[in-house]
PDB file as gemmi writes it, atoms N, CA and C in Angstrom:
CRYST1    1.000    1.000    1.000  90.00  90.00  90.00 P 1                      
ATOM      1  N   MET A   1       0.791  -0.978   0.138  1.00  0.00           N  
ATOM      2  CA  MET A   1       0.073   0.065  -0.322  1.00  0.00           C  
ATOM      3  C   MET A   1       0.836   1.243  -0.033  1.00  0.00           C  
ATOM      4  N   LYS A   2       0.400   2.323  -0.749  1.00  0.00           N  
ATOM      5  CA  LYS A   2       1.368   3.693  -0.737  1.00  0.00           C  
ATOM      6  C   LYS A   2       0.268   4.832  -0.402  1.00  0.00           C  
ATOM      7  N   GLU A   3       1.000   5.656   0.203  1.00  0.00           N  
ATOM      8  CA  GLU A   3       0.089   6.713   0.233  1.00  0.00           C  
ATOM      9  C   GLU A   3       1.088   8.127   0.003  1.00  0.00           C  
ATOM     10  N   LEU A   4       0.160   9.173  -0.001  1.00  0.00           N  
ATOM     11  CA  LEU A   4       0.808  10.508  -0.890  1.00  0.00           C  
ATOM     12  C   LEU A   4       0.358  11.766  -0.590  1.00  0.00           C  
ATOM     13  N   VAL A   5       0.637  12.494   0.053  1.00  0.00           N  
ATOM     14  CA  VAL A   5      -0.273  13.816   0.356  1.00  0.00           C  
ATOM     15  C   VAL A   5       0.486  14.686  -0.878  1.00  0.00           C  
ATOM     16  N   TYR A   6       0.033  15.211  -1.846  1.00  0.00           N  
ATOM     17  CA  TYR A   6       0.161  15.959  -2.589  1.00  0.00           C  
ATOM     18  C   TYR A   6       0.092  17.409  -2.802  1.00  0.00           C  
ATOM     19  N   LYS A   7       0.792  18.007  -2.841  1.00  0.00           N  
ATOM     20  CA  LYS A   7       0.184  19.840  -2.816  1.00  0.00           C  
ATOM     21  C   LYS A   7       0.065  19.748  -4.377  1.00  0.00           C  
ATOM     22  N   THR A   8      -1.218  20.868  -4.535  1.00  0.00           N  
ATOM     23  CA  THR A   8      -1.830  20.813  -5.265  1.00  0.00           C  
ATOM     24  C   THR A   8      -1.119  22.507  -5.934  1.00  0.00           C  
ATOM     25  N   HIS A   9      -1.271  22.392  -7.270  1.00  0.00           N  
ATOM     26  CA  HIS A   9      -1.423  23.814  -7.886  1.00  0.00           C  
ATOM     27  C   HIS A   9      -2.695  24.513  -8.636  1.00  0.00           C  
ATOM     28  N   GLY A  10      -2.957  25.703  -8.501  1.00  0.00           N  
ATOM     29  CA  GLY A  10      -3.513  26.040  -8.978  1.00  0.00           C  
ATOM     30  C   GLY A  10      -5.343  25.721  -8.984  1.00  0.00           C  
ATOM     31  N   THR A  11      -5.560  25.163  -7.739  1.00  0.00           N  
ATOM     32  CA  THR A  11      -6.800  24.818  -7.320  1.00  0.00           C  
ATOM     33  C   THR A  11      -7.483  25.558  -6.075  1.00  0.00           C  
ATOM     34  N   CYS A  12      -8.470  25.781  -5.832  1.00  0.00           N  
ATOM     35  CA  CYS A  12      -8.935  25.896  -4.543  1.00  0.00           C  
ATOM     36  C   CYS A  12      -8.588  25.023  -3.309  1.00  0.00           C  
ATOM     37  N   ALA A  13      -8.397  23.626  -3.483  1.00  0.00           N  
ATOM     38  CA  ALA A  13      -7.837  22.526  -2.637  1.00  0.00           C  
ATOM     39  C   ALA A  13      -6.410  23.060  -2.406  1.00  0.00           C  
ATOM     40  N   GLN A  14      -5.687  23.020  -1.366  1.00  0.00           N  
ATOM     41  CA  GLN A  14      -4.333  22.846  -1.119  1.00  0.00           C  
ATOM     42  C   GLN A  14      -3.247  21.685  -1.021  1.00  0.00           C  
ATOM     43  N   ALA A  15      -4.239  20.189  -0.908  1.00  0.00           N  
ATOM     44  CA  ALA A  15      -3.611  19.130  -1.208  1.00  0.00           C  
ATOM     45  C   ALA A  15      -4.309  17.931  -1.424  1.00  0.00           C  
ATOM     46  N   ILE A  16      -3.828  16.711  -1.451  1.00  0.00           N  
ATOM     47  CA  ILE A  16      -4.830  15.739  -1.788  1.00  0.00           C  
ATOM     48  C   ILE A  16      -4.005  14.492  -1.034  1.00  0.00           C  
ATOM     49  N   ARG A  17      -4.833  13.834  -0.107  1.00  0.00           N  
ATOM     50  CA  ARG A  17      -4.625  12.580   0.498  1.00  0.00           C  
ATOM     51  C   ARG A  17      -4.639  11.466  -0.496  1.00  0.00           C  
ATOM     52  N   VAL A  18      -4.083  10.772  -0.740  1.00  0.00           N  
ATOM     53  CA  VAL A  18      -4.007   9.755  -1.380  1.00  0.00           C  
ATOM     54  C   VAL A  18      -3.915   8.211  -1.095  1.00  0.00           C  
ATOM     55  N   ILE A  19      -4.509   7.184  -0.845  1.00  0.00           N  
ATOM     56  CA  ILE A  19      -4.061   5.929  -0.745  1.00  0.00           C  
ATOM     57  C   ILE A  19      -4.276   5.031  -1.833  1.00  0.00           C  
ATOM     58  N   VAL A  20      -3.443   3.636  -2.004  1.00  0.00           N  
ATOM     59  CA  VAL A  20      -3.250   3.354  -3.178  1.00  0.00           C  
ATOM     60  C   VAL A  20      -3.021   2.183  -3.017  1.00  0.00           C  
ATOM     61  N   ASP A  21      -3.572   0.824  -3.171  1.00  0.00           N  
ATOM     62  CA  ASP A  21      -3.521  -0.477  -2.694  1.00  0.00           C  
ATOM     63  C   ASP A  21      -1.987  -1.111  -3.597  1.00  0.00           C  
ATOM     64  N   ASP A  22      -1.974  -2.587  -3.079  1.00  0.00           N  
ATOM     65  CA  ASP A  22      -0.606  -3.073  -3.851  1.00  0.00           C  
ATOM     66  C   ASP A  22      -0.972  -3.667  -4.904  1.00  0.00           C  
ATOM     67  N   ASP A  23      -2.311  -3.583  -5.624  1.00  0.00           N  
ATOM     68  CA  ASP A  23      -2.826  -3.890  -6.585  1.00  0.00           C  
ATOM     69  C   ASP A  23      -2.987  -2.506  -7.894  1.00  0.00           C  
ATOM     70  N   ARG A  24      -2.554  -1.590  -7.252  1.00  0.00           N  
ATOM     71  CA  ARG A  24      -2.572  -0.537  -7.646  1.00  0.00           C  
ATOM     72  C   ARG A  24      -4.393  -0.040  -8.214  1.00  0.00           C  
ATOM     73  N   ARG A  25      -5.200  -0.016  -7.318  1.00  0.00           N  
ATOM     74  CA  ARG A  25      -6.621   0.310  -7.046  1.00  0.00           C  
ATOM     75  C   ARG A  25      -6.303   1.265  -5.921  1.00  0.00           C  
ATOM     76  N   VAL A  26      -7.514   2.651  -6.535  1.00  0.00           N  
ATOM     77  CA  VAL A  26      -7.461   3.653  -5.624  1.00  0.00           C  
ATOM     78  C   VAL A  26      -8.002   3.466  -4.206  1.00  0.00           C  
ATOM     79  N   GLU A  27      -7.785   3.520  -3.170  1.00  0.00           N  
ATOM     80  CA  GLU A  27      -8.430   2.845  -1.416  1.00  0.00           C  
ATOM     81  C   GLU A  27      -9.191   4.186  -1.202  1.00  0.00           C  
ATOM     82  N   LYS A  28      -8.553   5.036  -1.032  1.00  0.00           N  
ATOM     83  CA  LYS A  28      -8.901   6.357  -0.356  1.00  0.00           C  
ATOM     84  C   LYS A  28      -8.489   7.896  -0.890  1.00  0.00           C  
ATOM     85  N   VAL A  29      -8.965   8.890  -1.160  1.00  0.00           N  
ATOM     86  CA  VAL A  29      -8.670   9.859  -1.995  1.00  0.00           C  
ATOM     87  C   VAL A  29      -9.573  11.232  -0.790  1.00  0.00           C  
ATOM     88  N   GLU A  30      -8.615  11.852  -0.118  1.00  0.00           N  
ATOM     89  CA  GLU A  30      -9.408  12.876   0.686  1.00  0.00           C  
ATOM     90  C   GLU A  30      -8.387  14.825   0.291  1.00  0.00           C  
ATOM     91  N   PHE A  31      -9.932  15.634  -0.372  1.00  0.00           N  
ATOM     92  CA  PHE A  31      -8.753  16.666  -0.460  1.00  0.00           C  
ATOM     93  C   PHE A  31      -8.987  17.574   0.531  1.00  0.00           C  
ATOM     94  N   MET A  32      -7.862  18.474   0.610  1.00  0.00           N  
ATOM     95  CA  MET A  32      -7.815  19.443   2.056  1.00  0.00           C  
ATOM     96  C   MET A  32      -8.323  20.298   1.173  1.00  0.00           C  
ATOM     97  N   GLY A  33      -9.639  21.309   1.412  1.00  0.00           N  
ATOM     98  CA  GLY A  33      -9.996  22.216   0.607  1.00  0.00           C  
ATOM     99  C   GLY A  33     -10.578  21.988  -0.062  1.00  0.00           C  
ATOM    100  N   GLY A  34     -11.178  22.769  -1.313  1.00  0.00           N  
ATOM    101  CA  GLY A  34     -12.075  22.637  -2.342  1.00  0.00           C  
ATOM    102  C   GLY A  34     -13.719  22.864  -2.266  1.00  0.00           C  
ATOM    103  N   CYS A  35     -14.143  22.227  -3.135  1.00  0.00           N  
ATOM    104  CA  CYS A  35     -15.569  22.358  -3.124  1.00  0.00           C  
ATOM    105  C   CYS A  35     -16.303  21.120  -2.702  1.00  0.00           C  
ATOM    106  N   GLY A  36     -16.790  20.996  -1.047  1.00  0.00           N  
ATOM    107  CA  GLY A  36     -16.611  19.959  -0.310  1.00  0.00           C  
ATOM    108  C   GLY A  36     -17.757  19.002  -1.378  1.00  0.00           C  
ATOM    109  N   GLY A  37     -18.623  19.062  -2.055  1.00  0.00           N  
ATOM    110  CA  GLY A  37     -19.723  18.731  -2.713  1.00  0.00           C  
ATOM    111  C   GLY A  37     -19.008  17.674  -3.534  1.00  0.00           C  
ATOM    112  N   ASN A  38     -18.198  18.839  -4.730  1.00  0.00           N  
ATOM    113  CA  ASN A  38     -17.584  17.741  -5.932  1.00  0.00           C  
ATOM    114  C   ASN A  38     -16.519  17.112  -5.525  1.00  0.00           C  
ATOM    115  N   THR A  39     -15.506  17.384  -4.837  1.00  0.00           N  
ATOM    116  CA  THR A  39     -14.596  16.731  -4.056  1.00  0.00           C  
ATOM    117  C   THR A  39     -15.071  15.651  -3.482  1.00  0.00           C  
ATOM    118  N   GLN A  40     -15.662  15.486  -2.592  1.00  0.00           N  
ATOM    119  CA  GLN A  40     -16.159  14.091  -2.209  1.00  0.00           C  
ATOM    120  C   GLN A  40     -17.115  13.257  -3.070  1.00  0.00           C  
ATOM    121  N   GLY A  41     -17.498  13.757  -3.997  1.00  0.00           N  
ATOM    122  CA  GLY A  41     -18.292  13.281  -4.865  1.00  0.00           C  
ATOM    123  C   GLY A  41     -16.512  12.476  -5.901  1.00  0.00           C  
ATOM    124  N   VAL A  42     -16.200  13.218  -6.350  1.00  0.00           N  
ATOM    125  CA  VAL A  42     -14.759  12.751  -7.210  1.00  0.00           C  
ATOM    126  C   VAL A  42     -14.170  11.304  -6.078  1.00  0.00           C  
ATOM    127  N   ALA A  43     -13.763  11.576  -5.179  1.00  0.00           N  
ATOM    128  CA  ALA A  43     -13.503  10.352  -4.292  1.00  0.00           C  
ATOM    129  C   ALA A  43     -13.986   9.355  -4.152  1.00  0.00           C  
ATOM    130  N   ALA A  44     -15.397   9.898  -4.082  1.00  0.00           N  
ATOM    131  CA  ALA A  44     -16.195   8.450  -4.042  1.00  0.00           C  
ATOM    132  C   ALA A  44     -16.426   7.733  -4.946  1.00  0.00           C  
ATOM    133  N   LEU A  45     -16.217   8.428  -6.488  1.00  0.00           N  
ATOM    134  CA  LEU A  45     -16.369   7.766  -7.727  1.00  0.00           C  
ATOM    135  C   LEU A  45     -15.083   7.125  -7.892  1.00  0.00           C  
ATOM    136  N   VAL A  46     -14.054   7.451  -7.431  1.00  0.00           N  
ATOM    137  CA  VAL A  46     -12.521   6.738  -8.369  1.00  0.00           C  
ATOM    138  C   VAL A  46     -12.001   5.394  -7.200  1.00  0.00           C  
ATOM    139  N   LYS A  47     -12.890   5.405  -6.150  1.00  0.00           N  
ATOM    140  CA  LYS A  47     -12.625   4.565  -4.838  1.00  0.00           C  
ATOM    141  C   LYS A  47     -12.780   3.189  -5.654  1.00  0.00           C  
ATOM    142  N   GLY A  48     -12.030   2.390  -5.460  1.00  0.00           N  
ATOM    143  CA  GLY A  48     -12.191   0.900  -6.314  1.00  0.00           C  
ATOM    144  C   GLY A  48     -11.130   0.953  -7.673  1.00  0.00           C  
ATOM    145  N   MET A  49     -11.217   2.187  -8.356  1.00  0.00           N  
ATOM    146  CA  MET A  49     -10.584   2.175  -9.836  1.00  0.00           C  
ATOM    147  C   MET A  49      -9.292   1.841  -9.925  1.00  0.00           C  
ATOM    148  N   LYS A  50      -8.622   1.463 -10.748  1.00  0.00           N  
ATOM    149  CA  LYS A  50      -7.227   1.186 -11.081  1.00  0.00           C  
ATOM    150  C   LYS A  50      -6.810   2.590 -10.999  1.00  0.00           C  
ATOM    151  N   VAL A  51      -5.570   3.037 -10.846  1.00  0.00           N  
ATOM    152  CA  VAL A  51      -4.906   3.944 -11.089  1.00  0.00           C  
ATOM    153  C   VAL A  51      -4.915   4.646 -12.305  1.00  0.00           C  
ATOM    154  N   GLU A  52      -4.652   3.659 -13.311  1.00  0.00           N  
ATOM    155  CA  GLU A  52      -4.304   3.989 -14.771  1.00  0.00           C  
ATOM    156  C   GLU A  52      -5.940   4.935 -15.039  1.00  0.00           C  
ATOM    157  N   ASP A  53      -6.900   3.526 -15.076  1.00  0.00           N  
ATOM    158  CA  ASP A  53      -8.345   4.353 -15.410  1.00  0.00           C  
ATOM    159  C   ASP A  53      -8.483   5.804 -14.886  1.00  0.00           C  
ATOM    160  N   VAL A  54      -8.272   6.196 -13.890  1.00  0.00           N  
ATOM    161  CA  VAL A  54      -8.310   7.469 -13.023  1.00  0.00           C  
ATOM    162  C   VAL A  54      -7.724   8.522 -13.726  1.00  0.00           C  
ATOM    163  N   ILE A  55      -6.410   8.300 -13.820  1.00  0.00           N  
ATOM    164  CA  ILE A  55      -5.626   9.409 -14.757  1.00  0.00           C  
ATOM    165  C   ILE A  55      -6.196   9.619 -15.866  1.00  0.00           C  
ATOM    166  N   ALA A  56      -6.554   8.420 -16.866  1.00  0.00           N  
ATOM    167  CA  ALA A  56      -7.350   8.515 -18.040  1.00  0.00           C  
ATOM    168  C   ALA A  56      -8.689   9.367 -18.306  1.00  0.00           C  
ATOM    169  N   ARG A  57      -9.352   9.375 -17.347  1.00  0.00           N  
ATOM    170  CA  ARG A  57     -10.599   9.991 -17.134  1.00  0.00           C  
ATOM    171  C   ARG A  57     -10.309  11.448 -16.579  1.00  0.00           C  
ATOM    172  N   LEU A  58      -9.364  11.395 -15.776  1.00  0.00           N  
ATOM    173  CA  LEU A  58      -9.470  12.691 -15.157  1.00  0.00           C  
ATOM    174  C   LEU A  58      -8.538  13.964 -15.435  1.00  0.00           C  
ATOM    175  N   GLN A  59      -7.509  13.477 -16.384  1.00  0.00           N  
ATOM    176  CA  GLN A  59      -6.371  13.939 -16.623  1.00  0.00           C  
ATOM    177  C   GLN A  59      -6.886  15.192 -18.133  1.00  0.00           C  
ATOM    178  N   GLY A  60      -6.447  16.343 -17.361  1.00  0.00           N  
ATOM    179  CA  GLY A  60      -7.114  17.157 -18.206  1.00  0.00           C  
ATOM    180  C   GLY A  60      -8.179  18.478 -17.893  1.00  0.00           C  
ATOM    181  N   ILE A  61      -8.569  17.933 -17.096  1.00  0.00           N  
ATOM    182  CA  ILE A  61     -10.604  18.609 -17.269  1.00  0.00           C  
ATOM    183  C   ILE A  61      -9.877  19.985 -16.410  1.00  0.00           C  
ATOM    184  N   ASN A  62     -10.339  21.326 -16.742  1.00  0.00           N  
ATOM    185  CA  ASN A  62     -10.243  22.161 -16.312  1.00  0.00           C  
ATOM    186  C   ASN A  62     -11.355  22.468 -15.715  1.00  0.00           C  
ATOM    187  N   CYS A  63     -11.134  23.801 -14.776  1.00  0.00           N  
ATOM    188  CA  CYS A  63     -11.878  24.480 -13.582  1.00  0.00           C  
ATOM    189  C   CYS A  63     -11.968  25.933 -14.429  1.00  0.00           C  
ATOM    190  N   GLY A  64     -12.554  26.922 -14.783  1.00  0.00           N  
ATOM    191  CA  GLY A  64     -12.641  27.824 -15.477  1.00  0.00           C  
ATOM    192  C   GLY A  64     -11.668  28.142 -16.480  1.00  0.00           C  
ATOM    193  N   PHE A  65     -10.679  28.941 -16.132  1.00  0.00           N  
ATOM    194  CA  PHE A  65      -9.611  29.264 -17.217  1.00  0.00           C  
ATOM    195  C   PHE A  65      -8.487  29.041 -16.239  1.00  0.00           C  
ATOM    196  N   LYS A  66      -8.357  28.250 -15.121  1.00  0.00           N  
ATOM    197  CA  LYS A  66      -7.245  27.694 -14.518  1.00  0.00           C  
ATOM    198  C   LYS A  66      -6.550  27.048 -14.948  1.00  0.00           C  
ATOM    199  N   GLY A  67      -6.702  26.205 -15.755  1.00  0.00           N  
ATOM    200  CA  GLY A  67      -5.979  25.204 -16.850  1.00  0.00           C  
ATOM    201  C   GLY A  67      -5.515  24.213 -16.235  1.00  0.00           C  
ATOM    202  N   THR A  68      -6.751  24.131 -14.764  1.00  0.00           N  
ATOM    203  CA  THR A  68      -6.381  22.695 -14.140  1.00  0.00           C  
ATOM    204  C   THR A  68      -7.423  22.318 -13.488  1.00  0.00           C  
ATOM    205  N   SER A  69      -8.009  21.694 -12.540  1.00  0.00           N  
ATOM    206  CA  SER A  69      -8.900  21.357 -11.647  1.00  0.00           C  
ATOM    207  C   SER A  69      -8.509  20.397 -10.518  1.00  0.00           C  
ATOM    208  N   CYS A  70      -9.179  20.579  -9.395  1.00  0.00           N  
ATOM    209  CA  CYS A  70      -9.376  19.672  -8.397  1.00  0.00           C  
ATOM    210  C   CYS A  70      -9.090  17.950  -9.118  1.00  0.00           C  
ATOM    211  N   PRO A  71      -9.832  17.471 -10.196  1.00  0.00           N  
ATOM    212  CA  PRO A  71      -9.746  16.322 -10.956  1.00  0.00           C  
ATOM    213  C   PRO A  71      -8.266  16.019 -11.719  1.00  0.00           C  
ATOM    214  N   ASP A  72      -8.145  16.959 -11.811  1.00  0.00           N  
ATOM    215  CA  ASP A  72      -6.752  17.125 -12.928  1.00  0.00           C  
ATOM    216  C   ASP A  72      -5.521  16.820 -11.970  1.00  0.00           C  
ATOM    217  N   GLN A  73      -5.538  17.720 -10.939  1.00  0.00           N  
ATOM    218  CA  GLN A  73      -4.808  17.705 -10.380  1.00  0.00           C  
ATOM    219  C   GLN A  73      -4.710  15.977  -9.314  1.00  0.00           C  
ATOM    220  N   LEU A  74      -5.725  15.322  -9.251  1.00  0.00           N  
ATOM    221  CA  LEU A  74      -5.571  14.086  -8.550  1.00  0.00           C  
ATOM    222  C   LEU A  74      -5.122  13.101  -9.417  1.00  0.00           C  
ATOM    223  N   SER A  75      -5.550  13.297 -10.810  1.00  0.00           N  
ATOM    224  CA  SER A  75      -4.779  13.039 -11.932  1.00  0.00           C  
ATOM    225  C   SER A  75      -3.185  12.685 -11.797  1.00  0.00           C  
ATOM    226  N   LYS A  76      -2.703  13.815 -11.347  1.00  0.00           N  
ATOM    227  CA  LYS A  76      -1.365  14.497 -11.604  1.00  0.00           C  
ATOM    228  C   LYS A  76      -0.869  14.081 -10.396  1.00  0.00           C  
ATOM    229  N   ALA A  77      -1.272  13.549  -9.208  1.00  0.00           N  
ATOM    230  CA  ALA A  77      -0.721  13.318  -7.917  1.00  0.00           C  
ATOM    231  C   ALA A  77      -0.753  11.189  -7.814  1.00  0.00           C  
ATOM    232  N   LEU A  78      -1.669  10.657  -8.476  1.00  0.00           N  
ATOM    233  CA  LEU A  78      -1.651   9.662  -9.031  1.00  0.00           C  
ATOM    234  C   LEU A  78      -0.552   8.959 -10.098  1.00  0.00           C  
ATOM    235  N   ALA A  79      -0.269   9.887 -10.864  1.00  0.00           N  
ATOM    236  CA  ALA A  79       0.745   9.699 -11.752  1.00  0.00           C  
ATOM    237  C   ALA A  79       2.076   9.695 -11.488  1.00  0.00           C  
ATOM    238  N   SER A  80       1.976  10.478 -10.304  1.00  0.00           N  
ATOM    239  CA  SER A  80       3.361  10.420  -9.587  1.00  0.00           C  
ATOM    240  C   SER A  80       3.643   8.954  -8.743  1.00  0.00           C  
ATOM    241  N   MET A  81       2.884   8.677  -8.347  1.00  0.00           N  
ATOM    242  CA  MET A  81       2.915   7.200  -7.391  1.00  0.00           C  
ATOM    243  C   MET A  81       3.037   6.360  -8.532  1.00  0.00           C  
ATOM    244  N   LEU A  82       2.773   6.385  -9.674  1.00  0.00           N  
ATOM    245  CA  LEU A  82       3.373   5.188 -10.509  1.00  0.00           C  
ATOM    246  C   LEU A  82       5.021   4.915 -10.912  1.00  0.00           C  
TER     247      LEU A  82                                                      
END                                                                             
């Protein structure tokens, strides 16, 4: 099992705590800050998914004109764990 606290860039959330099991499936995601309902929803939806599938689905999602988003930052956090 791997755990990471990823410092985000360009989002309302300041960090993301991610736990991935030995089969490279998302065990838990916790956003520190951000839009509570949205970040809890994203965390619930990706639980149990393979890391590669989460990255493929969330990478490149933008929030307004920020050039990134909380889901995009989660994809970057997971990519850094591979």
